[in-house]
C-alpha positions as CSV (number, residue, x, y, z in Angstrom):
1,M,-27.3,59.7,59.7
2,A,-29.2,56.8,61.2
3,N,-32.5,58.6,60.5
4,Q,-31.8,59.4,56.9
5,P,-34.1,57.8,54.3
6,V,-32.7,54.8,52.4
7,D,-31.9,55.7,48.7
8,R,-33.3,52.5,47.1
9,A,-32.2,53.4,43.6
10,K,-28.6,53.8,44.8
11,R,-28.9,50.5,46.7
12,R,-30.1,48.7,43.5
13,F,-27.3,50.2,41.5
14,L,-24.7,49.1,44.0
15,I,-26.1,45.6,44.1
16,A,-26.2,45.4,40.3
17,A,-22.7,46.8,39.9
18,T,-21.3,44.4,42.6
19,S,-23.0,41.4,40.9
20,A,-21.7,42.4,37.5
21,V,-18.1,42.8,38.8
22,G,-18.4,39.5,40.6
23,G,-19.8,37.7,37.5
24,V,-16.9,39.1,35.4
25,A,-14.4,37.9,38.0
26,V,-15.9,34.4,38.1
27,A,-15.8,34.2,34.3
28,A,-12.2,35.4,34.2
29,M,-11.2,32.7,36.7
30,A,-13.2,30.0,34.8
31,V,-11.6,30.7,31.4
32,P,-8.1,29.5,32.3
33,F,-9.6,26.5,34.2
34,V,-11.7,25.4,31.2
35,S,-8.8,26.1,28.8
36,S,-6.5,23.9,30.8
37,M,-8.8,21.0,30.1
38,L,-8.5,21.4,26.3
39,P,-5.5,19.9,24.5
40,S,-2.7,22.4,24.0
41,A,-1.1,23.1,20.6
42,R,1.8,21.0,21.8
43,A,-0.5,18.1,22.7
44,R,-2.2,18.3,19.3
45,A,1.1,18.3,17.6
46,A,2.2,15.4,19.7
47,G,-0.5,13.3,18.4
48,A,-4.0,14.3,19.4
49,A,-6.5,12.7,16.9
50,V,-7.9,14.8,14.1
51,E,-11.5,14.7,12.9
52,V,-12.0,15.0,9.2
53,D,-15.2,15.6,7.3
54,I,-14.9,13.3,4.3
55,S,-18.4,13.9,2.9
56,K,-17.2,16.5,0.4
57,I,-14.2,14.7,-1.1
58,E,-15.2,14.1,-4.7
59,P,-14.4,10.8,-6.4
60,G,-10.8,11.0,-7.8
61,A,-9.9,13.9,-5.5
62,M,-7.5,14.1,-2.5
63,I,-7.4,16.3,0.6
64,T,-4.5,16.8,3.0
65,V,-4.9,17.2,6.8
66,E,-2.2,17.5,9.5
67,W,-1.6,15.0,12.2
68,R,1.5,15.0,14.5
69,G,3.0,17.7,12.2
70,K,2.8,15.4,9.2
71,P,0.6,15.6,6.1
72,V,-2.0,12.8,5.9
73,W,-3.6,12.2,2.5
74,I,-7.1,11.1,2.1
75,V,-7.9,10.0,-1.4
76,N,-11.4,9.1,-2.7
77,L,-10.7,6.5,-5.4
78,T,-12.9,6.1,-8.4
79,E,-13.8,2.6,-9.5
80,S,-11.2,2.8,-12.3
81,M,-8.6,4.0,-9.9
82,S,-9.4,1.1,-7.6
83,Q,-9.0,-1.4,-10.4
84,T,-5.4,-0.3,-11.0
85,L,-4.4,-1.7,-7.6
86,S,-4.5,-5.3,-8.8
87,G,-2.3,-6.7,-11.5
88,Q,0.9,-4.9,-10.8
89,E,2.1,-6.9,-7.7
90,D,5.2,-8.1,-9.5
91,K,6.4,-4.5,-9.8
92,L,6.0,-3.7,-6.1
93,T,8.6,-4.1,-3.4
94,D,6.2,-5.3,-0.7
95,P,2.9,-6.3,-2.4
96,N,1.9,-8.7,0.4
97,L,2.4,-6.0,3.1
98,D,5.0,-8.1,5.0
99,V,6.5,-5.0,6.6
100,T,3.7,-4.8,9.1
101,S,4.8,-1.6,10.7
102,Q,3.6,0.3,7.6
103,Q,-0.1,-0.2,8.3
104,P,-2.4,-1.3,11.1
105,D,-3.6,-4.9,11.0
106,Y,-7.1,-3.8,9.9
107,C,-5.5,-2.2,6.8
108,K,-3.5,-5.3,5.8
109,N,-5.5,-5.9,2.7
110,A,-5.3,-5.3,-1.1
111,T,-6.3,-1.7,-0.8
112,R,-4.5,-0.9,2.6
113,S,-7.7,0.7,3.8
114,I,-10.8,0.2,5.9
115,R,-13.0,1.3,3.1
116,P,-11.8,0.2,-0.3
117,N,-12.4,3.6,-1.9
118,L,-10.9,5.8,0.8
119,M,-7.1,5.7,1.1
120,V,-5.6,7.2,4.3
121,M,-1.8,7.5,4.4
122,E,1.0,9.7,5.6
123,G,2.4,11.9,2.8
124,I,6.0,11.3,3.8
125,C,8.4,9.3,1.7
126,T,10.0,6.4,3.6
127,H,13.4,7.2,2.0
128,L,14.5,10.5,3.5
129,G,11.2,12.1,4.7
130,C,10.4,14.2,1.7
131,S,6.8,14.8,0.6
132,P,5.9,13.0,-2.6
133,S,3.7,14.7,-5.2
134,P,0.3,13.2,-6.0
135,K,0.2,12.0,-9.6
136,L,-3.3,10.5,-9.3
137,Q,-4.2,10.4,-13.0
138,P,-2.7,7.7,-15.4
139,N,0.0,8.5,-18.0
140,G,0.7,12.2,-18.2
141,D,4.2,13.3,-17.4
142,M,4.8,10.0,-15.6
143,G,4.8,7.9,-18.8
144,D,2.4,5.6,-20.7
145,D,2.6,2.8,-18.1
146,W,1.7,5.0,-15.1
147,K,-1.6,4.0,-13.6
148,G,-1.7,6.7,-10.9
149,G,0.0,7.2,-7.6
150,F,2.6,9.3,-5.9
151,F,6.1,10.4,-7.1
152,C,8.8,11.8,-4.8
153,P,10.8,14.2,-7.0
154,C,13.7,14.4,-4.5
155,H,15.1,11.0,-5.3
156,G,12.6,9.4,-7.7
157,S,10.6,7.0,-5.4
158,K,7.3,5.9,-6.9
159,F,4.2,4.6,-5.0
160,D,0.9,3.3,-6.3
161,L,-2.5,4.7,-5.2
162,A,-2.4,2.5,-2.1
163,G,1.0,3.9,-1.2
164,R,2.8,0.7,-2.1
165,V,6.4,1.4,-3.2
166,F,7.6,0.2,-6.7
167,K,10.7,-1.9,-7.1
168,G,13.8,0.2,-8.0
169,S,12.7,3.1,-5.8
170,P,15.1,4.5,-3.2
171,A,12.2,4.2,-0.6
172,P,12.6,0.9,1.2
173,T,9.0,0.5,2.4
174,N,5.4,1.5,1.6
175,L,4.0,4.8,2.8
176,V,2.7,4.6,6.4
177,V,-1.0,4.2,7.0
178,P,-1.8,6.0,10.3
179,P,-4.2,4.6,12.9
180,H,-7.7,5.8,12.0
181,H,-11.4,4.8,12.1
182,Y,-14.7,6.2,11.1
183,L,-16.9,7.9,13.6
184,S,-19.8,8.0,11.0
185,D,-20.3,7.8,7.3
186,A,-19.0,11.4,7.0
187,I,-16.4,11.7,9.8
188,L,-13.0,10.1,9.8
189,L,-10.8,10.2,13.0
190,V,-7.1,10.1,12.2
191,G,-4.7,9.2,15.0
192,E,-6.7,6.6,17.0
193,H,-7.6,3.0,16.4
194,S,-11.2,2.0,17.0
195,K,-11.9,0.2,20.3
196,E,-12.6,-3.0,18.3
197,A,-9.2,-2.9,16.7
198,V,-7.2,-2.9,20.0
């Protein structure tokens, strides 16, 4: 047997097959390792930040994303919608945002936002945790004095376009503004304060 000629084709095949099996084994071992470094579904639900492309939200429109298992509304206000936020302070329960837990310090302003035209708020009524309906357009089925906002059909709470609660509503406080900041002109990160804000 020692004097038999070497079958080079067979040797190349065996080397290639062994390398391929070894490569598959390495990849199979790497997948769980790499996956373990990514946030799990539980971690994402527990509060991992969510990136949102806001570049395609038309003026006057709203999108909903999920963060911590809750809906978060992002509304791109038109100029006329923004104008409705002033002049009705006497109708609001907390017009001066004295309940500071409802928004971060950097959103304690007339529009409760970082950018005056982009509203970011949790779509959960502060009364019993229902989800209000967006009633963004004035008047309509909300009456002639409605300037736009949100209405909770469960118990009748009303909020303006900045999520401020109207007097006489069962909801005791304004809608919550979650921590957020802009990574760029087009990308919003919901769930984290900016480094400058902390």
